[in-house]
C-alpha positions as CSV (number, residue, x, y, z in Angstrom):
1,M,64.7,114.0,93.5
2,S,63.6,117.2,95.1
3,A,61.0,118.8,93.1
4,E,61.4,122.2,94.8
5,F,65.4,122.9,94.3
6,P,67.6,121.3,91.4
7,R,70.3,119.1,92.3
8,A,73.9,120.8,92.6
9,S,76.6,120.9,89.7
10,F,80.0,119.6,89.6
11,W,81.8,123.1,90.0
12,R,79.4,124.1,93.0
13,R,80.4,121.0,94.8
14,F,84.2,121.5,94.2
15,A,83.5,125.5,95.5
16,S,82.0,124.6,98.6
17,L,84.4,121.6,99.2
18,I,87.7,124.1,98.8
19,Y,86.0,126.1,101.3
20,D,85.6,123.4,103.4
21,S,89.1,122.0,103.2
22,L,90.5,125.2,104.4
23,V,88.3,124.6,107.8
24,V,89.1,121.1,107.9
25,I,92.8,121.7,107.5
26,S,92.6,124.1,110.6
27,L,90.5,121.7,112.8
28,S,93.7,119.4,111.7
29,M,96.2,121.7,113.2
30,L,94.3,122.3,116.3
31,T,93.9,118.4,117.0
32,A,97.7,118.5,116.0
33,I,98.9,121.0,118.6
34,L,96.3,119.7,121.5
35,Y,98.0,116.3,121.1
36,F,101.2,117.1,120.8
37,A,100.7,119.2,124.2
38,A,99.0,116.1,125.7
39,I,101.8,113.8,124.4
40,Q,104.5,116.4,126.2
41,G,102.0,116.2,129.4
42,L,102.5,112.4,129.5
43,I,106.2,113.0,128.8
44,G,106.2,115.6,132.1
45,L,104.4,113.5,134.0
46,D,106.8,110.6,133.5
47,L,103.8,108.1,132.0
48,I,106.0,108.2,128.6
49,A,109.7,108.1,128.5
50,Q,111.8,111.3,128.2
51,T,112.9,112.4,124.6
52,E,114.4,115.3,123.2
53,D,112.1,115.4,120.1
54,P,108.4,114.2,120.9
55,A,107.4,114.4,117.2
56,A,109.9,111.9,116.6
57,L,108.4,109.6,119.0
58,I,104.9,110.1,117.8
59,Q,106.1,108.8,114.3
60,D,108.2,106.2,115.6
61,S,105.7,104.6,117.8
62,P,102.8,102.8,115.9
63,L,100.2,103.3,118.7
64,L,101.1,106.9,119.3
65,Y,100.9,107.6,115.3
66,G,97.9,105.2,114.9
67,I,96.2,107.6,117.9
68,R,97.0,110.7,115.9
69,S,95.7,109.2,112.6
70,A,92.5,108.3,114.3
71,L,92.1,112.1,116.0
72,F,92.7,113.2,112.5
73,V,89.8,111.4,110.7
74,G,87.6,111.5,113.7
75,V,87.8,115.4,114.0
76,N,87.0,115.6,110.3
77,I,84.2,113.1,110.3
78,I,82.7,114.8,113.3
79,F,83.1,118.0,111.6
80,F,81.0,117.1,108.3
81,V,78.3,115.0,110.1
82,Y,77.6,118.0,112.8
83,F,76.9,120.2,110.4
84,W,74.8,118.2,107.8
85,T,72.8,116.6,110.3
86,K,72.1,119.8,112.0
87,S,71.3,122.3,108.9
88,G,72.3,120.2,106.1
89,Q,74.8,122.8,105.1
90,T,78.7,123.2,106.0
91,I,80.7,126.5,106.3
92,G,81.2,125.8,102.6
93,M,77.9,124.5,101.5
94,R,76.3,128.0,103.1
95,A,78.7,130.1,101.3
96,W,77.7,128.1,97.7
97,R,74.0,127.7,98.9
98,L,74.1,123.9,98.9
99,K,72.2,121.7,101.2
100,V,72.8,118.0,101.5
101,Q,69.3,116.3,102.3
102,T,67.5,113.1,102.2
103,R,65.6,112.2,98.6
104,D,62.4,113.5,100.5
105,G,64.0,116.9,101.7
106,K,64.5,116.0,105.0
107,L,67.5,116.7,107.1
108,I,70.2,113.5,106.9
109,S,70.8,111.1,110.0
110,W,73.9,110.4,111.6
111,P,74.6,107.0,110.1
112,Q,73.6,108.3,106.6
113,A,76.0,111.4,107.8
114,V,78.7,109.4,108.4
115,I,78.3,106.9,105.7
116,R,78.5,110.0,103.3
117,S,81.4,111.4,105.1
118,V,83.6,108.2,104.6
119,T,82.4,107.1,101.5
120,A,82.8,110.7,99.9
121,L,87.2,109.6,99.7
122,L,88.2,112.6,100.2
123,G,85.8,114.4,97.9
124,L,86.9,112.1,95.1
125,G,83.1,110.5,95.6
126,N,82.0,113.9,93.6
127,L,83.7,112.9,90.2
128,V,80.7,110.6,89.6
129,V,78.9,114.0,89.1
130,L,80.3,114.4,86.1
131,V,79.3,111.2,84.6
132,D,75.6,111.4,85.8
133,F,74.4,113.7,83.8
134,K,70.9,112.8,84.5
135,N,70.9,112.5,88.3
136,K,73.8,114.5,89.3
137,R,74.0,112.4,92.5
138,A,77.8,111.6,93.6
139,L,79.2,108.3,95.2
140,Q,78.2,109.2,98.4
141,D,74.9,110.5,97.2
142,Y,74.0,106.9,96.0
143,L,75.8,105.0,99.3
144,S,74.1,107.3,101.8
145,K,70.9,107.9,100.0
146,T,71.4,111.5,99.9
147,E,71.3,114.3,97.7
148,V,72.6,117.7,97.1
149,V,70.5,120.5,95.8
150,A,71.3,124.3,94.7
151,L,69.3,126.6,97.2
152,T,67.8,130.1,96.5
153,K,69.3,133.0,98.5
154,E,66.0,133.3,100.0
155,E,66.0,129.6,101.2
156,N,70.2,129.6,102.2
157,K,68.8,132.8,104.4
158,R,66.0,131.3,106.2
159,I,67.9,128.0,107.0
160,Y,70.7,130.2,108.5
161,R,68.1,132.6,110.5
162,S,66.3,129.2,111.8
163,L,69.9,128.0,113.6
164,D,69.6,130.9,116.2
């Protein structure tokens, strides 16, 4: 455990997740718009059969539906992985002064961030914090060998300024 900062409580993690969910929803909407535009472009180039309802075409085609689903998952994983490896903080974590780090206080690696993102189970992994009173670690913390700490205002500002 990091001696410098205490581990984050469930409620701070939850509040941060709510903030990040809004960003993730926005990214998913943008991804859907771009994907739909790409499908419309392919229809316009006659690479995909003409249809009156491209949305139904995507829904009915296992390939197109699978690509769309993979794009949603990929974009959302990349969002978390990028922020966690760059500064240890997503937008929501910055607002709630949280930081994900290795057990010795360093930024996490890309493999750790991917494992953490996938094993978070859409935030349900944080429920483990409610029963892990002593360690305050979530499922994704255990599986990725990370921890989430609560920062002071000064440390949170220092991390934010260091990103310039």
